[in-house]
All heavy atoms as a GROMACS GRO file, in nm:
protein
  643
    1ASN      N    1   9.086   8.552   6.647
    1ASN     CA    2   8.970   8.502   6.716
    1ASN      C    3   9.002   8.440   6.851
    1ASN      O    4   8.912   8.396   6.920
    1ASN     CB    5   8.896   8.404   6.628
    1ASN     CG    6   8.822   8.471   6.515
    1ASN    OD1    7   8.774   8.584   6.530
    1ASN    ND2    8   8.813   8.406   6.402
    2TYR      N    9   9.132   8.433   6.886
    2TYR     CA   10   9.168   8.373   7.014
    2TYR      C   11   9.101   8.445   7.130
    2TYR      O   12   9.050   8.383   7.223
    2TYR     CB   13   9.320   8.376   7.034
    2TYR     CG   14   9.394   8.280   6.947
    2TYR    CD1   15   9.482   8.325   6.850
    2TYR    CD2   16   9.376   8.143   6.960
    2TYR    CE1   17   9.551   8.238   6.769
    2TYR    CE2   18   9.445   8.055   6.879
    2TYR     CZ   19   9.532   8.102   6.783
    2TYR     OH   20   9.599   8.016   6.703
    3TYR      N   21   9.101   8.578   7.127
    3TYR     CA   22   9.043   8.650   7.240
    3TYR      C   23   8.892   8.630   7.246
    3TYR      O   24   8.835   8.626   7.355
    3TYR     CB   25   9.080   8.799   7.235
    3TYR     CG   26   9.020   8.877   7.121
    3TYR    CD1   27   8.900   8.943   7.135
    3TYR    CD2   28   9.085   8.884   6.998
    3TYR    CE1   29   8.846   9.015   7.030
    3TYR    CE2   30   9.032   8.955   6.893
    3TYR     CZ   31   8.912   9.020   6.909
    3TYR     OH   32   8.858   9.091   6.805
    4ARG      N   33   8.826   8.613   7.135
    4ARG     CA   34   8.681   8.587   7.136
    4ARG      C   35   8.652   8.449   7.194
    4ARG      O   36   8.558   8.432   7.271
    4ARG     CB   37   8.625   8.597   6.995
    4ARG     CG   38   8.622   8.738   6.942
    4ARG     CD   39   8.551   8.743   6.807
    4ARG     NE   40   8.561   8.876   6.750
    4ARG     CZ   41   8.624   8.904   6.638
    4ARG    NH1   42   8.681   8.809   6.567
    4ARG    NH2   43   8.629   9.027   6.593
    5ALA      N   44   8.730   8.351   7.155
    5ALA     CA   45   8.708   8.215   7.202
    5ALA      C   46   8.739   8.200   7.351
    5ALA      O   47   8.685   8.113   7.417
    5ALA     CB   48   8.794   8.118   7.122
    6ASN      N   49   8.826   8.284   7.403
    6ASN     CA   50   8.870   8.271   7.542
    6ASN      C   51   8.818   8.380   7.635
    6ASN      O   52   8.860   8.387   7.749
    6ASN     CB   53   9.022   8.269   7.547
    6ASN     CG   54   9.077   8.143   7.485
    6ASN    OD1   55   9.045   8.035   7.528
    6ASN    ND2   56   9.158   8.159   7.381
    7LEU      N   57   8.728   8.462   7.587
    7LEU     CA   58   8.682   8.574   7.667
    7LEU      C   59   8.616   8.527   7.797
    7LEU      O   60   8.651   8.574   7.905
    7LEU     CB   61   8.584   8.661   7.587
    7LEU     CG   62   8.540   8.790   7.654
    7LEU    CD1   63   8.660   8.877   7.688
    7LEU    CD2   64   8.443   8.866   7.566
    8CYS      N   65   8.522   8.436   7.792
    8CYS     CA   66   8.455   8.390   7.913
    8CYS      C   67   8.550   8.320   8.009
    8CYS      O   68   8.548   8.348   8.129
    8CYS     CB   69   8.336   8.301   7.877
    8CYS     SG   70   8.200   8.394   7.805
    9PRO      N   71   8.634   8.226   7.962
    9PRO     CA   72   8.726   8.161   8.057
    9PRO      C   73   8.826   8.258   8.122
    9PRO      O   74   8.876   8.232   8.230
    9PRO     CB   75   8.801   8.059   7.971
    9PRO     CG   76   8.711   8.033   7.856
    9PRO     CD   77   8.639   8.163   7.832
   10MET      N   78   8.853   8.371   8.057
   10MET     CA   79   8.951   8.466   8.110
   10MET      C   80   8.892   8.555   8.218
   10MET      O   81   8.965   8.611   8.300
   10MET     CB   82   9.007   8.553   7.997
   10MET     CG   83   9.098   8.478   7.905
   10MET     SD   84   9.164   8.569   7.763
   10MET     CE   85   9.137   8.738   7.794
   11ARG      N   86   8.764   8.574   8.219
   11ARG     CA   87   8.701   8.665   8.316
   11ARG      C   88   8.726   8.618   8.459
   11ARG      O   89   8.710   8.502   8.492
   11ARG     CB   90   8.551   8.675   8.290
   11ARG     CG   91   8.521   8.751   8.166
   11ARG     CD   92   8.374   8.776   8.152
   11ARG     NE   93   8.350   8.842   8.024
   11ARG     CZ   94   8.242   8.829   7.954
   11ARG    NH1   95   8.142   8.754   7.997
   11ARG    NH2   96   8.227   8.892   7.840
   12GLY      N   97   8.766   8.711   8.541
   12GLY     CA   98   8.786   8.682   8.682
   12GLY      C   99   8.921   8.622   8.716
   12GLY      O  100   8.951   8.604   8.833
   13LYS      N  101   9.002   8.589   8.619
   13LYS     CA  102   9.133   8.532   8.648
   13LYS      C  103   9.233   8.643   8.679
   13LYS      O  104   9.222   8.754   8.630
   13LYS     CB  105   9.185   8.451   8.530
   13LYS     CG  106   9.115   8.320   8.511
   13LYS     CD  107   9.185   8.237   8.407
   13LYS     CE  108   9.117   8.103   8.395
   13LYS     NZ  109   9.187   8.016   8.301
   14ILE      N  110   9.329   8.609   8.761
   14ILE     CA  111   9.438   8.702   8.791
   14ILE      C  112   9.558   8.656   8.710
   14ILE      O  113   9.602   8.541   8.721
   14ILE     CB  114   9.469   8.704   8.941
   14ILE    CG1  115   9.348   8.755   9.018
   14ILE    CG2  116   9.592   8.790   8.968
   14ILE    CD1  117   9.363   8.750   9.168
   15PHE      N  118   9.612   8.743   8.628
   15PHE     CA  119   9.724   8.709   8.543
   15PHE      C  120   9.853   8.765   8.602
   15PHE      O  121   9.852   8.868   8.670
   15PHE     CB  122   9.701   8.767   8.402
   15PHE     CG  123   9.585   8.703   8.332
   15PHE    CD1  124   9.461   8.764   8.330
   15PHE    CD2  125   9.599   8.580   8.269
   15PHE    CE1  126   9.353   8.705   8.267
   15PHE    CE2  127   9.493   8.521   8.205
   15PHE     CZ  128   9.369   8.583   8.204
   16PRO      N  129   9.965   8.701   8.574
   16PRO     CA  130  10.093   8.751   8.625
   16PRO      C  131  10.130   8.884   8.560
   16PRO      O  132  10.085   8.915   8.449
   16PRO     CB  133  10.193   8.642   8.585
   16PRO     CG  134  10.129   8.569   8.474
   16PRO     CD  135   9.982   8.580   8.494
   17ARG      N  136  10.208   8.962   8.629
   17ARG     CA  137  10.253   9.090   8.577
   17ARG      C  138  10.351   9.068   8.462
   17ARG      O  139  10.419   8.966   8.456
   17ARG     CB  140  10.317   9.172   8.688
   17ARG     CG  141  10.215   9.204   8.799
   17ARG     CD  142  10.273   9.293   8.904
   17ARG     NE  143  10.320   9.418   8.852
   17ARG     CZ  144  10.245   9.524   8.821
   17ARG    NH1  145  10.116   9.518   8.836
   17ARG    NH2  146  10.299   9.635   8.777
   18VAL      N  147  10.357   9.162   8.372
   18VAL     CA  148  10.446   9.152   8.256
   18VAL      C  149  10.586   9.190   8.300
   18VAL      O  150  10.608   9.296   8.358
   18VAL     CB  151  10.397   9.243   8.141
   18VAL    CG1  152  10.489   9.235   8.022
   18VAL    CG2  153  10.255   9.206   8.102
   19LYS      N  154  10.683   9.105   8.270
   19LYS     CA  155  10.821   9.122   8.317
   19LYS      C  156  10.917   9.168   8.208
   19LYS      O  157  11.038   9.169   8.231
   19LYS     CB  158  10.873   8.990   8.376
   19LYS     CG  159  10.785   8.931   8.483
   19LYS     CD  160  10.796   9.007   8.610
   19LYS     CE  161  10.719   8.935   8.720
   19LYS     NZ  162  10.679   9.020   8.828
   20VAL      N  163  10.868   9.202   8.092
   20VAL     CA  164  10.952   9.249   7.981
   20VAL      C  165  10.902   9.388   7.939
   20VAL      O  166  10.788   9.424   7.964
   20VAL     CB  167  10.948   9.151   7.861
   20VAL    CG1  168  11.006   9.017   7.900
   20VAL    CG2  169  10.807   9.138   7.807
   21PRO      N  170  10.988   9.468   7.876
   21PRO     CA  171  10.943   9.600   7.828
   21PRO      C  172  10.829   9.585   7.727
   21PRO      O  173  10.826   9.492   7.647
   21PRO     CB  174  11.068   9.656   7.759
   21PRO     CG  175  11.182   9.583   7.819
   21PRO     CD  176  11.130   9.445   7.849
   22VAL      N  177  10.735   9.677   7.734
   22VAL     CA  178  10.615   9.674   7.650
   22VAL      C  179  10.601   9.806   7.576
   22VAL      O  180  10.624   9.913   7.632
   22VAL     CB  181  10.488   9.649   7.735
   22VAL    CG1  182  10.362   9.660   7.651
   22VAL    CG2  183  10.496   9.514   7.804
   23ALA      N  184  10.562   9.797   7.448
   23ALA     CA  185  10.527   9.914   7.370
   23ALA      C  186  10.379   9.906   7.335
   23ALA      O  187  10.334   9.809   7.275
   23ALA     CB  188  10.610   9.922   7.243
   24GLY      N  189  10.303  10.005   7.376
   24GLY     CA  190  10.162  10.012   7.342
   24GLY      C  191  10.143  10.112   7.229
   24GLY      O  192  10.183  10.227   7.239
   25ILE      N  193  10.083  10.066   7.119
   25ILE     CA  194  10.062  10.151   7.002
   25ILE      C  195   9.913  10.161   6.978
   25ILE      O  196   9.845  10.059   6.961
   25ILE     CB  197  10.134  10.093   6.878
   25ILE    CG1  198  10.282  10.070   6.908
   25ILE    CG2  199  10.116  10.187   6.759
   25ILE    CD1  200  10.355   9.994   6.800
   26TRP      N  201   9.860  10.282   6.976
   26TRP     CA  202   9.716  10.306   6.966
   26TRP      C  203   9.690  10.411   6.858
   26TRP      O  204   9.774  10.496   6.833
   26TRP     CB  205   9.663  10.354   7.100
   26TRP     CG  206   9.517  10.380   7.104
   26TRP    CD1  207   9.417  10.287   7.120
   26TRP    CD2  208   9.452  10.506   7.091
   26TRP    NE1  209   9.294  10.350   7.118
   26TRP    CE2  210   9.314  10.485   7.099
   26TRP    CE3  211   9.498  10.636   7.071
   26TRP    CZ2  212   9.221  10.587   7.090
   26TRP    CZ3  213   9.405  10.738   7.062
   26TRP    CH2  214   9.268  10.713   7.072
   27SER      N  215   9.572  10.405   6.798
   27SER     CA  216   9.533  10.506   6.700
   27SER      C  217   9.403  10.574   6.740
   27SER      O  218   9.314  10.512   6.800
   27SER     CB  219   9.514  10.442   6.562
   27SER     OG  220   9.468  10.541   6.472
   28ASP      N  221   9.393  10.699   6.707
   28ASP     CA  222   9.275  10.778   6.743
   28ASP      C  223   9.147  10.730   6.673
   28ASP      O  224   9.038  10.766   6.713
   28ASP     CB  225   9.298  10.927   6.715
   28ASP     CG  226   9.324  10.957   6.569
   28ASP    OD1  227   9.357  10.864   6.492
   28ASP    OD2  228   9.314  11.076   6.532
   29GLY      N  229   9.158  10.645   6.573
   29GLY     CA  230   9.041  10.593   6.505
   29GLY      C  231   8.999  10.455   6.552
   29GLY      O  232   8.910  10.393   6.494
   30ASP      N  233   9.061  10.406   6.659
   30ASP     CA  234   9.029  10.272   6.711
   30ASP      C  235   8.897  10.278   6.786
   30ASP      O  236   8.884  10.348   6.886
   30ASP     CB  237   9.140  10.224   6.803
   30ASP     CG  238   9.131  10.077   6.838
   30ASP    OD1  239   9.018  10.022   6.838
   30ASP    OD2  240   9.235  10.016   6.865
   31ILE      N  241   8.797  10.204   6.737
   31ILE     CA  242   8.666  10.205   6.804
   31ILE      C  243   8.650  10.088   6.900
   31ILE      O  244   8.547  10.075   6.965
   31ILE     CB  245   8.551  10.205   6.701
   31ILE    CG1  246   8.556  10.081   6.614
   31ILE    CG2  247   8.553  10.332   6.617
   31ILE    CD1  248   8.434  10.062   6.524
   32PHE      N  249   8.751  10.002   6.909
   32PHE     CA  250   8.743   9.885   6.997
   32PHE      C  251   8.824   9.902   7.125
   32PHE      O  252   8.796   9.836   7.225
   32PHE     CB  253   8.793   9.760   6.924
   32PHE     CG  254   8.713   9.730   6.800
   32PHE    CD1  255   8.764   9.758   6.676
   32PHE    CD2  256   8.585   9.678   6.810
   32PHE    CE1  257   8.690   9.732   6.562
   32PHE    CE2  258   8.510   9.653   6.697
   32PHE     CZ  259   8.562   9.679   6.572
   33LEU      N  260   8.925   9.987   7.123
   33LEU     CA  261   9.014  10.007   7.238
   33LEU      C  262   9.029  10.158   7.259
   33LEU      O  263   9.061  10.230   7.165
   33LEU     CB  264   9.150   9.943   7.210
   33LEU     CG  265   9.258   9.956   7.315
   33LEU    CD1  266   9.220   9.878   7.440
   33LEU    CD2  267   9.391   9.905   7.261
   34THR      N  268   9.007  10.203   7.381
   34THR     CA  269   9.020  10.346   7.408
   34THR      C  270   9.164  10.382   7.444
   34THR      O  271   9.243  10.295   7.483
   34THR     CB  272   8.929  10.391   7.523
   34THR    OG1  273   8.977  10.333   7.646
   34THR    CG2  274   8.784  10.350   7.499
   35GLU      N  275   9.195  10.508   7.432
   35GLU     CA  276   9.328  10.554   7.469
   35GLU      C  277   9.354  10.531   7.617
   35GLU      O  278   9.465  10.493   7.656
   35GLU     CB  279   9.346  10.701   7.432
   35GLU     CG  280   9.486  10.751   7.448
   35GLU     CD  281   9.507  10.889   7.390
   35GLU    OE1  282   9.409  10.963   7.369
   35GLU    OE2  283   9.624  10.923   7.367
   36ASP      N  284   9.255  10.551   7.700
   36ASP     CA  285   9.271  10.527   7.843
   36ASP      C  286   9.301  10.380   7.873
   36ASP      O  287   9.381  10.349   7.961
   36ASP     CB  288   9.146  10.570   7.920
   36ASP     CG  289   9.132  10.721   7.930
   36ASP    OD1  290   9.233  10.793   7.910
   36ASP    OD2  291   9.021  10.768   7.959
   37GLN      N  292   9.236  10.289   7.799
   37GLN     CA  293   9.265  10.147   7.818
   37GLN      C  294   9.410  10.117   7.782
   37GLN      O  295   9.480  10.045   7.854
   37GLN     CB  296   9.172  10.061   7.732
   37GLN     CG  297   9.030  10.054   7.783
   37GLN     CD  298   8.941   9.983   7.683
   37GLN    OE1  299   8.936  10.018   7.566
   37GLN    NE2  300   8.870   9.882   7.731
   38MET      N  301   9.455  10.171   7.669
   38MET     CA  302   9.592  10.146   7.627
   38MET      C  303   9.691  10.204   7.727
   38MET      O  304   9.784  10.137   7.771
   38MET     CB  305   9.617  10.204   7.488
   38MET     CG  306   9.760  10.186   7.440
   38MET     SD  307   9.816  10.016   7.428
   38MET     CE  308   9.736   9.968   7.277
   39ARG      N  309   9.670  10.328   7.766
   39ARG     CA  310   9.761  10.391   7.862
   39ARG      C  311   9.757  10.320   7.997
   39ARG      O  312   9.857  10.311   8.067
   39ARG     CB  313   9.729  10.539   7.878
   39ARG     CG  314   9.769  10.623   7.760
   39ARG     CD  315   9.736  10.771   7.786
   39ARG     NE  316   9.791  10.855   7.685
   39ARG     CZ  317   9.913  10.909   7.691
   39ARG    NH1  318   9.993  10.884   7.791
   39ARG    NH2  319   9.956  10.987   7.594
   40GLY      N  320   9.639  10.269   8.034
   40GLY     CA  321   9.622  10.200   8.161
   40GLY      C  322   9.698  10.068   8.168
   40GLY      O  323   9.722  10.015   8.277
   41SER      N  324   9.738  10.016   8.053
   41SER     CA  325   9.814   9.891   8.051
   41SER      C  326   9.946   9.905   8.125
   41SER      O  327  10.003   9.806   8.172
   41SER     CB  328   9.841   9.849   7.906
   41SER     OG  329   9.720   9.824   7.839
   42GLU      N  330   9.995  10.025   8.136
   42GLU     CA  331  10.124  10.050   8.201
   42GLU      C  332  10.128   9.994   8.343
   42GLU      O  333  10.230   9.945   8.389
   42GLU     CB  334  10.154  10.199   8.203
   42GLU     CG  335  10.286  10.233   8.267
   42GLU     CD  336  10.322  10.381   8.258
   42GLU    OE1  337  10.234  10.462   8.224
   42GLU    OE2  338  10.438  10.414   8.284
   43ARG      N  339  10.016   9.997   8.412
   43ARG     CA  340  10.016   9.954   8.553
   43ARG      C  341  10.043   9.804   8.570
   43ARG      O  342  10.065   9.758   8.681
   43ARG     CB  343   9.887   9.997   8.622
   43ARG     CG  344   9.763   9.930   8.576
   43ARG     CD  345   9.641   9.978   8.659
   43ARG     NE  346   9.519   9.949   8.589
   43ARG     CZ  347   9.448  10.036   8.518
   43ARG    NH1  348   9.488  10.161   8.509
   43ARG    NH2  349   9.337  10.002   8.458
   44TYR      N  350  10.039   9.729   8.460
   44TYR     CA  351  10.064   9.585   8.466
   44TYR      C  352  10.205   9.548   8.417
   44TYR      O  353  10.238   9.430   8.410
   44TYR     CB  354   9.961   9.510   8.380
   44TYR     CG  355   9.820   9.540   8.423
   44TYR    CD1  356   9.739   9.625   8.348
   44TYR    CD2  357   9.767   9.485   8.540
   44TYR    CE1  358   9.611   9.654   8.388
   44TYR    CE2  359   9.638   9.514   8.581
   44TYR     CZ  360   9.560   9.599   8.504
   44TYR     OH  361   9.432   9.628   8.544
   45CYS      N  362  10.284   9.647   8.385
   45CYS     CA  363  10.416   9.623   8.324
   45CYS      C  364  10.528   9.663   8.421
   45CYS      O  365  10.545   9.780   8.452
   45CYS     CB  366  10.429   9.703   8.195
   45CYS     SG  367  10.300   9.666   8.074
   46ASP      N  368  10.604   9.564   8.465
   46ASP     CA  369  10.710   9.590   8.561
   46ASP      C  370  10.840   9.638   8.498
   46ASP      O  371  10.924   9.697   8.564
   46ASP     CB  372  10.740   9.463   8.642
   46ASP     CG  373  10.627   9.428   8.738
   46ASP    OD1  374  10.545   9.517   8.769
   46ASP    OD2  375  10.619   9.311   8.780
   47ALA      N  376  10.862   9.610   8.370
   47ALA     CA  377  10.991   9.641   8.306
   47ALA      C  378  10.981   9.763   8.214
   47ALA      O  379  11.067   9.783   8.130
   47ALA     CB  380  11.041   9.521   8.228
   48GLY      N  381  10.878   9.842   8.229
   48GLY     CA  382  10.864   9.962   8.149
   48GLY      C  383  10.756   9.952   8.044
   48GLY      O  384  10.726   9.844   7.993
   49PHE      N  385  10.694  10.064   8.017
   49PHE     CA  386  10.586  10.074   7.918
   49PHE      C  387  10.605  10.203   7.840
   49PHE      O  388  10.616  10.310   7.899
   49PHE     CB  389  10.449  10.076   7.989
   49PHE     CG  390  10.332  10.089   7.896
   49PHE    CD1  391  10.280   9.977   7.834
   49PHE    CD2  392  10.274  10.212   7.871
   49PHE    CE1  393  10.171   9.986   7.749
   49PHE    CE2  394  10.164  10.223   7.786
   49PHE     CZ  395  10.113  10.110   7.725
   50ARG      N  396  10.612  10.189   7.709
   50ARG     CA  397  10.622  10.306   7.622
   50ARG      C  398  10.496  10.315   7.539
   50ARG      O  399  10.452  10.216   7.481
   50ARG     CB  400  10.744  10.294   7.532
   50ARG     CG  401  10.875  10.299   7.610
   50ARG     CD  402  10.995  10.266   7.527
   50ARG     NE  403  11.009  10.358   7.415
   50ARG     CZ  404  11.094  10.339   7.315
   50ARG    NH1  405  11.172  10.233   7.312
   50ARG    NH2  406  11.102  10.427   7.218
   51TYR      N  407  10.436  10.433   7.537
   51TYR     CA  408  10.310  10.455   7.465
   51TYR      C  409  10.335  10.535   7.338
   51TYR      O  410  10.409  10.634   7.340
   51TYR     CB  411  10.212  10.530   7.555
   51TYR     CG  412  10.089  10.576   7.483
   51TYR    CD1  413   9.990  10.487   7.447
   51TYR    CD2  414  10.072  10.710   7.449
   51TYR    CE1  415   9.877  10.529   7.379
   51TYR    CE2  416   9.960  10.753   7.382
   51TYR     CZ  417   9.863  10.662   7.347
   51TYR     OH  418   9.752  10.704   7.281
   52PHE      N  419  10.274  10.490   7.230
   52PHE     CA  420  10.284  10.559   7.102
   52PHE      C  421  10.143  10.576   7.045
   52PHE      O  422  10.064  10.482   7.047
   52PHE     CB  423  10.370  10.480   7.003
   52PHE     CG  424  10.509  10.455   7.051
   52PHE    CD1  425  10.538  10.341   7.123
   52PHE    CD2  426  10.609  10.548   7.027
   52PHE    CE1  427  10.666  10.317   7.170
   52PHE    CE2  428  10.737  10.525   7.074
   52PHE     CZ  429  10.766  10.410   7.145
   53ARG      N  430  10.115  10.694   6.995
   53ARG     CA  431   9.985  10.724   6.935
   53ARG      C  432  10.005  10.750   6.786
   53ARG      O  433  10.092  10.830   6.747
   53ARG     CB  434   9.924  10.847   7.001
   53ARG     CG  435   9.794  10.890   6.940
   53ARG     CD  436   9.743  11.017   7.006
   53ARG     NE  437   9.634  11.073   6.930
   53ARG     CZ  438   9.519  11.110   6.981
   53ARG    NH1  439   9.499  11.102   7.111
   53ARG    NH2  440   9.425  11.160   6.905
   54ILE      N  441   9.924  10.686   6.704
   54ILE     CA  442   9.925  10.708   6.561
   54ILE      C  443   9.791  10.769   6.524
   54ILE      O  444   9.686  10.708   6.548
   54ILE     CB  445   9.951  10.578   6.482
   54ILE    CG1  446  10.093  10.528   6.510
   54ILE    CG2  447   9.927  10.599   6.334
   54ILE    CD1  448  10.130  10.399   6.440
   55ASP      N  449   9.793  10.887   6.469
   55ASP     CA  450   9.669  10.954   6.430
   55ASP      C  451   9.631  10.917   6.287
   55ASP      O  452   9.716  10.893   6.202
   55ASP     CB  453   9.685  11.106   6.442
   55ASP     CG  454   9.699  11.150   6.586
   55ASP    OD1  455   9.635  11.090   6.674
   55ASP    OD2  456   9.775  11.246   6.611
   56GLY      N  457   9.501  10.913   6.264
   56GLY     CA  458   9.451  10.893   6.129
   56GLY      C  459   9.439  10.749   6.083
   56GLY      O  460   9.428  10.723   5.964
   57ALA      N  461   9.442  10.656   6.176
   57ALA     CA  462   9.426  10.515   6.141
   57ALA      C  463   9.312  10.458   6.225
   57ALA      O  464   9.250  10.529   6.303
   57ALA     CB  465   9.555  10.439   6.166
   58ASN      N  466   9.286  10.329   6.208
   58ASN     CA  467   9.183  10.266   6.290
   58ASN      C  468   9.243  10.152   6.371
   58ASN      O  469   9.364  10.149   6.394
   58ASN     CB  470   9.063  10.222   6.204
   58ASN     CG  471   9.098  10.114   6.103
   58ASN    OD1  472   9.191  10.036   6.120
   58ASN    ND2  473   9.024  10.110   5.994
   59HIS      N  474   9.161  10.057   6.413
   59HIS     CA  475   9.206   9.944   6.495
   59HIS      C  476   9.310   9.859   6.424
   59HIS      O  477   9.396   9.799   6.488
   59HIS     CB  478   9.083   9.859   6.531
   59HIS     CG  479   9.110   9.745   6.622
   59HIS    ND1  480   9.139   9.761   6.756
   59HIS    CD2  481   9.113   9.611   6.598
   59HIS    CE1  482   9.158   9.642   6.810
   59HIS    NE2  483   9.142   9.549   6.718
   60TRP      N  484   9.305   9.856   6.293
   60TRP     CA  485   9.395   9.772   6.214
   60TRP      C  486   9.509   9.858   6.160
   60TRP      O  487   9.518   9.886   6.042
   60TRP     CB  488   9.317   9.703   6.102
   60TRP     CG  489   9.200   9.628   6.157
   60TRP    CD1  490   9.069   9.662   6.149
   60TRP    CD2  491   9.204   9.508   6.233
   60TRP    NE1  492   8.991   9.572   6.215
   60TRP    CE2  493   9.072   9.475   6.268
   60TRP    CE3  494   9.307   9.424   6.276
   60TRP    CZ2  495   9.040   9.362   6.343
   60TRP    CZ3  496   9.274   9.312   6.351
   60TRP    CH2  497   9.142   9.282   6.384
   61LEU      N  498   9.596   9.900   6.249
   61LEU     CA  499   9.706   9.991   6.215
   61LEU      C  500   9.792   9.941   6.101
   61LEU      O  501   9.834  10.018   6.014
   61LEU     CB  502   9.795  10.013   6.338
   61LEU     CG  503   9.733  10.089   6.454
   61LEU    CD1  504   9.817  10.072   6.578
   61LEU    CD2  505   9.719  10.233   6.418
   62GLN      N  506   9.822   9.813   6.100
   62GLN     CA  507   9.910   9.758   5.997
   62GLN      C  508   9.848   9.768   5.858
   62GLN      O  509   9.920   9.768   5.757
   62GLN     CB  510   9.950   9.613   6.030
   62GLN     CG  511   9.839   9.512   6.016
   62GLN     CD  512   9.745   9.502   6.135
   62GLN    OE1  513   9.738   9.590   6.219
   62GLN    NE2  514   9.673   9.392   6.143
   63LEU      N  515   9.716   9.779   5.850
   63LEU     CA  516   9.649   9.791   5.721
   63LEU      C  517   9.620   9.935   5.683
   63LEU      O  518   9.626   9.971   5.565
   63LEU     CB  519   9.517   9.712   5.723
   63LEU     CG  520   9.529   9.562   5.749
   63LEU    CD1  521   9.390   9.498   5.759
   63LEU    CD2  522   9.612   9.496   5.642
   64THR      N  523   9.585  10.018   5.782
   64THR     CA  524   9.543  10.155   5.751
   64THR      C  525   9.653  10.260   5.765
   64THR      O  526   9.635  10.372   5.720
   64THR     CB  527   9.422  10.197   5.837
   64THR    OG1  528   9.456  10.185   5.976
   64THR    CG2  529   9.302  10.108   5.809
   65ALA      N  530   9.764  10.224   5.827
   65ALA     CA  531   9.873  10.320   5.843
   65ALA      C  532  10.009  10.252   5.843
   65ALA      O  533  10.092  10.278   5.931
   65ALA     CB  534   9.854  10.402   5.970
   66PRO      N  535  10.037  10.164   5.748
   66PRO     CA  536  10.167  10.096   5.749
   66PRO      C  537  10.285  10.193   5.736
   66PRO      O  538  10.392  10.168   5.790
   66PRO     CB  539  10.160  10.000   5.630
   66PRO     CG  540  10.056  10.058   5.540
   66PRO     CD  541   9.958  10.126   5.631
   67GLU      N  542  10.264  10.304   5.667
   67GLU     CA  543  10.372  10.402   5.650
   67GLU      C  544  10.409  10.471   5.781
   67GLU      O  545  10.519  10.524   5.795
   67GLU     CB  546  10.333  10.506   5.544
   67GLU     CG  547  10.226  10.606   5.587
   67GLU     CD  548  10.083  10.552   5.594
   67GLU    OE1  549  10.056  10.439   5.550
   67GLU    OE2  550   9.997  10.625   5.646
   68LYS      N  551  10.319  10.469   5.879
   68LYS     CA  552  10.347  10.525   6.011
   68LYS      C  553  10.390  10.414   6.109
   68LYS      O  554  10.477  10.436   6.193
   68LYS     CB  555  10.224  10.595   6.067
   68LYS     CG  556  10.181  10.716   5.985
   68LYS     CD  557  10.054  10.776   6.041
   68LYS     CE  558  10.008  10.894   5.957
   68LYS     NZ  559   9.881  10.950   6.006
   69LEU      N  560  10.327  10.299   6.099
   69LEU     CA  561  10.353  10.191   6.193
   69LEU      C  562  10.487  10.121   6.169
   69LEU      O  563  10.562  10.097   6.262
   69LEU     CB  564  10.240  10.088   6.187
   69LEU     CG  565  10.256   9.968   6.279
   69LEU    CD1  566  10.254  10.009   6.425
   69LEU    CD2  567  10.148   9.865   6.250
   70ASN      N  568  10.518  10.089   6.044
   70ASN     CA  569  10.638  10.010   6.016
   70ASN      C  570  10.768  10.077   6.061
   70ASN      O  571  10.852  10.011   6.122
   70ASN     CB  572  10.644   9.973   5.868
   70ASN     CG  573  10.536   9.872   5.832
   70ASN    OD1  574  10.480   9.806   5.918
   70ASN    ND2  575  10.507   9.860   5.704
   71PRO      N  576  10.788  10.206   6.036
   71PRO     CA  577  10.911  10.269   6.089
   71PRO      C  578  10.918  10.264   6.241
   71PRO      O  579  11.026  10.246   6.298
   71PRO     CB  580  10.902  10.413   6.038
   71PRO     CG  581  10.812  10.407   5.920
   71PRO     CD  582  10.713  10.298   5.950
   72LEU      N  583  10.804  10.278   6.306
   72LEU     CA  584  10.802  10.272   6.452
   72LEU      C  585  10.840  10.131   6.500
   72LEU      O  586  10.921  10.116   6.591
   72LEU     CB  587  10.663  10.309   6.504
   72LEU     CG  588  10.639  10.296   6.653
   72LEU    CD1  589  10.739  10.379   6.734
   72LEU    CD2  590  10.496  10.335   6.687
   73LEU      N  591  10.785  10.030   6.437
   73LEU     CA  592  10.819   9.892   6.474
   73LEU      C  593  10.968   9.864   6.452
   73LEU      O  594  11.033   9.802   6.537
   73LEU     CB  595  10.735   9.793   6.393
   73LEU     CG  596  10.586   9.791   6.426
   73LEU    CD1  597  10.512   9.695   6.332
   73LEU    CD2  598  10.561   9.754   6.572
   74LEU      N  599  11.022   9.910   6.340
   74LEU     CA  600  11.164   9.891   6.314
   74LEU      C  601  11.250   9.960   6.419
   74LEU      O  602  11.350   9.907   6.464
   74LEU     CB  603  11.200   9.939   6.174
   74LEU     CG  604  11.146   9.853   6.060
   74LEU    CD1  605  11.169   9.921   5.926
   74LEU    CD2  606  11.207   9.714   6.063
   75GLN      N  607  11.209  10.080   6.458
   75GLN     CA  608  11.282  10.154   6.562
   75GLN      C  609  11.280  10.076   6.694
   75GLN      O  610  11.380  10.068   6.764
   75GLN     CB  611  11.217  10.291   6.580
   75GLN     CG  612  11.274  10.371   6.694
   75GLN     CD  613  11.191  10.498   6.719
   75GLN    OE1  614  11.114  10.542   6.636
   75GLN    NE2  615  11.207  10.553   6.836
   76LEU      N  616  11.166  10.019   6.728
   76LEU     CA  617  11.153   9.946   6.853
   76LEU      C  618  11.232   9.814   6.852
   76LEU      O  619  11.279   9.769   6.956
   76LEU     CB  620  11.005   9.918   6.882
   76LEU     CG  621  10.921  10.040   6.918
   76LEU    CD1  622  10.773  10.005   6.914
   76LEU    CD2  623  10.962  10.097   7.052
   77LEU      N  624  11.243   9.754   6.734
   77LEU     CA  625  11.311   9.625   6.724
   77LEU      C  626  11.463   9.637   6.719
   77LEU      O  627  11.533   9.540   6.748
   77LEU     CB  628  11.261   9.549   6.601
   77LEU     CG  629  11.116   9.503   6.610
   77LEU    CD1  630  11.069   9.451   6.476
   77LEU    CD2  631  11.099   9.398   6.718
   78TYR      N  632  11.514   9.754   6.683
   78TYR     CA  633  11.658   9.768   6.671
   78TYR      C  634  11.717   9.854   6.780
   78TYR      O  635  11.671   9.929   6.843
   78TYR     CB  636  11.696   9.827   6.534
   78TYR     CG  637  11.672   9.726   6.425
   78TYR    CD1  638  11.564   9.740   6.338
   78TYR    CD2  639  11.760   9.620   6.408
   78TYR    CE1  640  11.543   9.646   6.237
   78TYR    CE2  641  11.738   9.527   6.306
   78TYR     CZ  642  11.630   9.541   6.222
   78TYR     OH  643  11.609   9.450   6.123
   0.00000   0.00000   0.00000
């Protein structure tokens, strides 16, 4: 709920660019975030952006596709 509570105060602010590598993970069943939004995040990342798509899940990847998400997370962490 942090993003809901802070949505209005965040509007119009300029945030610093991301200085660490970022992995964006998106699913084709996400009705809250579009693939273009996820891919567009790359323009704010100075240290690299890797995009991963998981098919057949929804916005809550960890609940609807743990068998696909967890190996990917482990790969990224090691």
